[in-house]
N, C-alpha and C positions, 0 to 999 in steps of 0.2 A: 829278067823283066817280064817274061811271059808267065812265069809262075806267080810272080807277085800280082800281076794283073788278074790272073785267074783267081788268086786267093781273094782279092778284093772284090772281084766280080761275084764270086760265090758269097762273100760276106754281104754285099749289097743286095744280093738276091734274097737272103734270109732276113734282112733288116726290117722290111715291112711286116713280115710275120711276127718278129719279136715285138715291134711296136704295138701291134694289134693284141698280142698276148698280154703285154704289160698293161695296156689300157683296159683290157677286159678284167684283169686281176685287180687293178687299183681303183676302178670306177666305184664299186660299193663303198670302199673306205672314204673316198673323196666325198661321196654323197652324204655319208654319215657325218663327216666333219662339218659339211655345210649346214646340215640340219641342226647339229649341235650348236654351231655358231649362231644360226638364226634363232634357235631357241634361247641361247644365252643372251642374245640381243633383245629378244622379245620379252623374256620372263621378267626382268626388272620393271619394264614399262607396264606389263600386265599387272604385276604386283602393286605398283604405285596406283594404277587406275583402280584396282580392286580395293586397296586401302582407302582411296578417296571416296569410292562409291560406298564402302562400308561406313566411313565416317559421316558422309552425307546422309546415309540411311539412318544412322543413330541420331544425328541432329534433327532430322525430320521427325523421327519417332518421339524424341524429347519434346520438340515443339508441339507435336500433336497431343502428347500427354499434358503439357502445360495448358494448352488451349482447352482440353477437356476438363481439367481441374478448375480453370477459371469459369468456364461455362457452368460447371456443377455448383461452384460457390455462388455465382450470380443467381442461379436458379434457387439455391437454398435461401439466399437473402430475400429474393422475391416471394418465396413461399412464407418465410417468417413475417415479412411485411404484410402479406395478405392475411395471415393468421392473426397478427396483432390488430389489423383493421377490423377483422371479423369479431375479435374479442371485445374491442372498444365499442363496436356497434351493439354487441349483445349487452355490454354493461350499461350503455346509454339507454337502450331499450328497457333494461331491467330497472334502472333508476326512474325512468319516466313512468313505469307501471307501479313502482313502489312509493314514489313521492306523495301521491294523493292519499296513500294509506298510512303515512307516518303519523299524521295527527290523531289517528284513531287506533293506533296499535295498542293492544292490551298491556304490553310490557311498560310502555311509556305512561300509560294512564295509571299503571299500578305504582309508579315511582312516588307520587305524592302520598299514596297510602302507606308506603314504607317510611317516609320521612315524618308524616304527621304524628305517629305515636311518640317519636323522639321529641318533637316540639311540645306536645302536650305533657310529656314527662318533665321537660324542663320548666314549663309553666306551672306544673303542679308543685314544684319546689318553692314557688313564690306565692305567698298568701297575702290576702288583702284584709284590711281591718273590717270586721264584720259587725261592728256595733257603733251606734251613735253615742256621743259622750257629752258630759258637762265638765268643763275644765276650769281649773284655778291656777294662775301663774303669777309668780313674783318676778319682777324684772328690774334689773339695775342697769342704768344707762349712763354713758358719758355724753354730756351735752356741751355745746360751745360756750365760750366765755361771754358774759361775766359769771355764768353758772358753770358748775363743774360736775354735778351728780344729779341724776334723776332716778326716782323710785316710783314704780308703778305696780298695781295689783289688778290683774285682768281676770275676768270670768266670762264664760260664754258657752254656746252650744254649737256642736259640730255634727253635721250629717255625713256619714261615711257610706251608707248602704245603697244610696240611690244611684250613684254613677261610679262605682268601683272601677279602678283603684283611686279615682279622684274624690275629693270631698270639698265641702263648702260650709261656712258657718258665720256667726256674728259674735262680736265681743264688745264689752264695755270695760274701759280701763281708766280708773282715776289715777292721777299722778301728782307728784310734787317735784320742784326743781330747787336744789340747794346752791346758793351763791358761793363764790370764792370769799375768802377772808378779806381781801383787799378789794372791796367793791368799788367800781369807778365813780359811783354817784353817792352823794351824802344826803341823808334825809333827817329832818329835825321835827320834834313834836314837843310843844311846850317849852321850847328853848333847849331841849336836850336832843342829842343825836341818837338816832335809832339805827340798828344794824340793817344790812342789805335785805330787801324783802325776798320772800320765797315766791316761787311760781307755783300756783295751784291750778288744777283744772282736770281735764280728762279727755279721753279719746273714745270715739265710736267708729268701729271699722268692721268690714267684712273680710273674710279669708277665702282663698281658693288654693287648693294644693293637691299633692300626690302623696299617698301613704302605702307602703308595702312592708311585708315581712320576708326578707330574702333568705334568712338563715333558719330561723325557728319561730315558733308561734309567739314567743314572749318578747322578741326584739323587733321594734317598729322603727322604720326610718321614714322621715317625712320632710317635705319642702313645700313652702307656701308663699303666696304673695298677699299683702294686706293693703287695703285702701279705705280711707275714711276721712273723718274730720277731727281736728284737735281744737280744744277750747282752753285758753290760757288767760290768767289774770295774776296780778301781784298782790301779795298779802304781807303785812308787816309783823306777823306772828303774834299779834296782840288779840286779846278777846274782850268782849264787852264794848264799852264806850271808847276804848283805846284802839279798837280794831280798825284798820284802814285797808281798803282793797281798791284795786283799779277796775277799770271796765273789763268786761269779758271779751276776748278777741278770738274769733274763729280762724282757723287756718287749715290748709290741706295737710293730710298725713298719709304717708305710705311707707312700706317696709318689705324686706325680703327676709324670710326666716327659714332656718333648717335645724333639724334636731333629731334626737333619738328618744324613744319611749320604751321603758322596760317595766313590765308588770304595772302599768299605770303611771309610773314616775317618769317625768320628762325633763330633759336638759336641752337647751336650745341656745342658738346664737343668731343675731339679726343685725342688719344694717337698716337704719330708719331715717326718715326725713320729715321735718316739721317746717312748714313755711315761715314760722316766726323764729323758732330756735335754731333751724338749720339742720345739718347732717349730724348723726350720732351713731354710736355703736352700743349694742345692748346684748346682754346675756341673762339667762334666768333659769329657774326651775319651776316645776309645776306638778300637778296631779290630775289625772283624768278618771272620771267615774263613768263606767259603762251603764247605759240606761236601756238599750235595746240591742238585740243581736240577731244575726242570721248566718247561714252557711257561707263561708268565703272560699272554700276549696274549689279548685278548678276541676271540672268533670273530665276524667281521663278518657272517656269514650269519645273517639273522634266523630265528627258529624258525617253523615252519609253523603257520598259523592254522587249518588244516583239522582 
């Protein structure tokens, strides 16, 4: 018992020293482990915070870039609008300064000069009749019932030079009217029946018309209006003591005539009206004799605009 107590007493004597030795030896390792543990606990949180901060930084930078781009676009639009306003103001100012001068610009004043030669060249192709004439015309007419055919021989004078391309003149035209075979009235002389009487008489009328040579010098186109007096009476076609005539009856006469003349020879067509005989259609031929002439060609030199 004594020895064991001594042994344990000796053991207990060295026990504090052993504990101190072990604590001194193990303390650095324990501290390193605590630090590692703390770092292991702290590092994930730090990394998350760092990532969040980085992401937020990137988002802020992107927002800043977007804001800068929007501001730049707005500034460009404002600059373009200002430039457009300046250009429009300059254009309006230029138009205000140019408008008073447009009426006197030499280029616009020169345009009629460029067109006038063409107009005069076109007019030069059209010639006017340059001579007064004496005309003779044979006319065949359809006249209303109870007559069927009229024959007239006209002669007259026409003045062409005074008011070219227009003309005027006067004509004298004796005529006869031939009745139908079945005349509605019967006439007797000395107990014997006589055929239907003729109409004899004449016309005195004036003409006014237009005459041009659109293609060449020898082909003339004309159109005219006629107005005058017609004188008519009936005749039984007998001569001497057997001749019977009615009273002479005046009436209004008018006609529209158009035709072509080639080297003096004329062909024409007309519609006419006689207040006694009514409406009729006529056609005929004729010949024109030139008795005075002058130049009819259009002057190609355009008039001065000064």
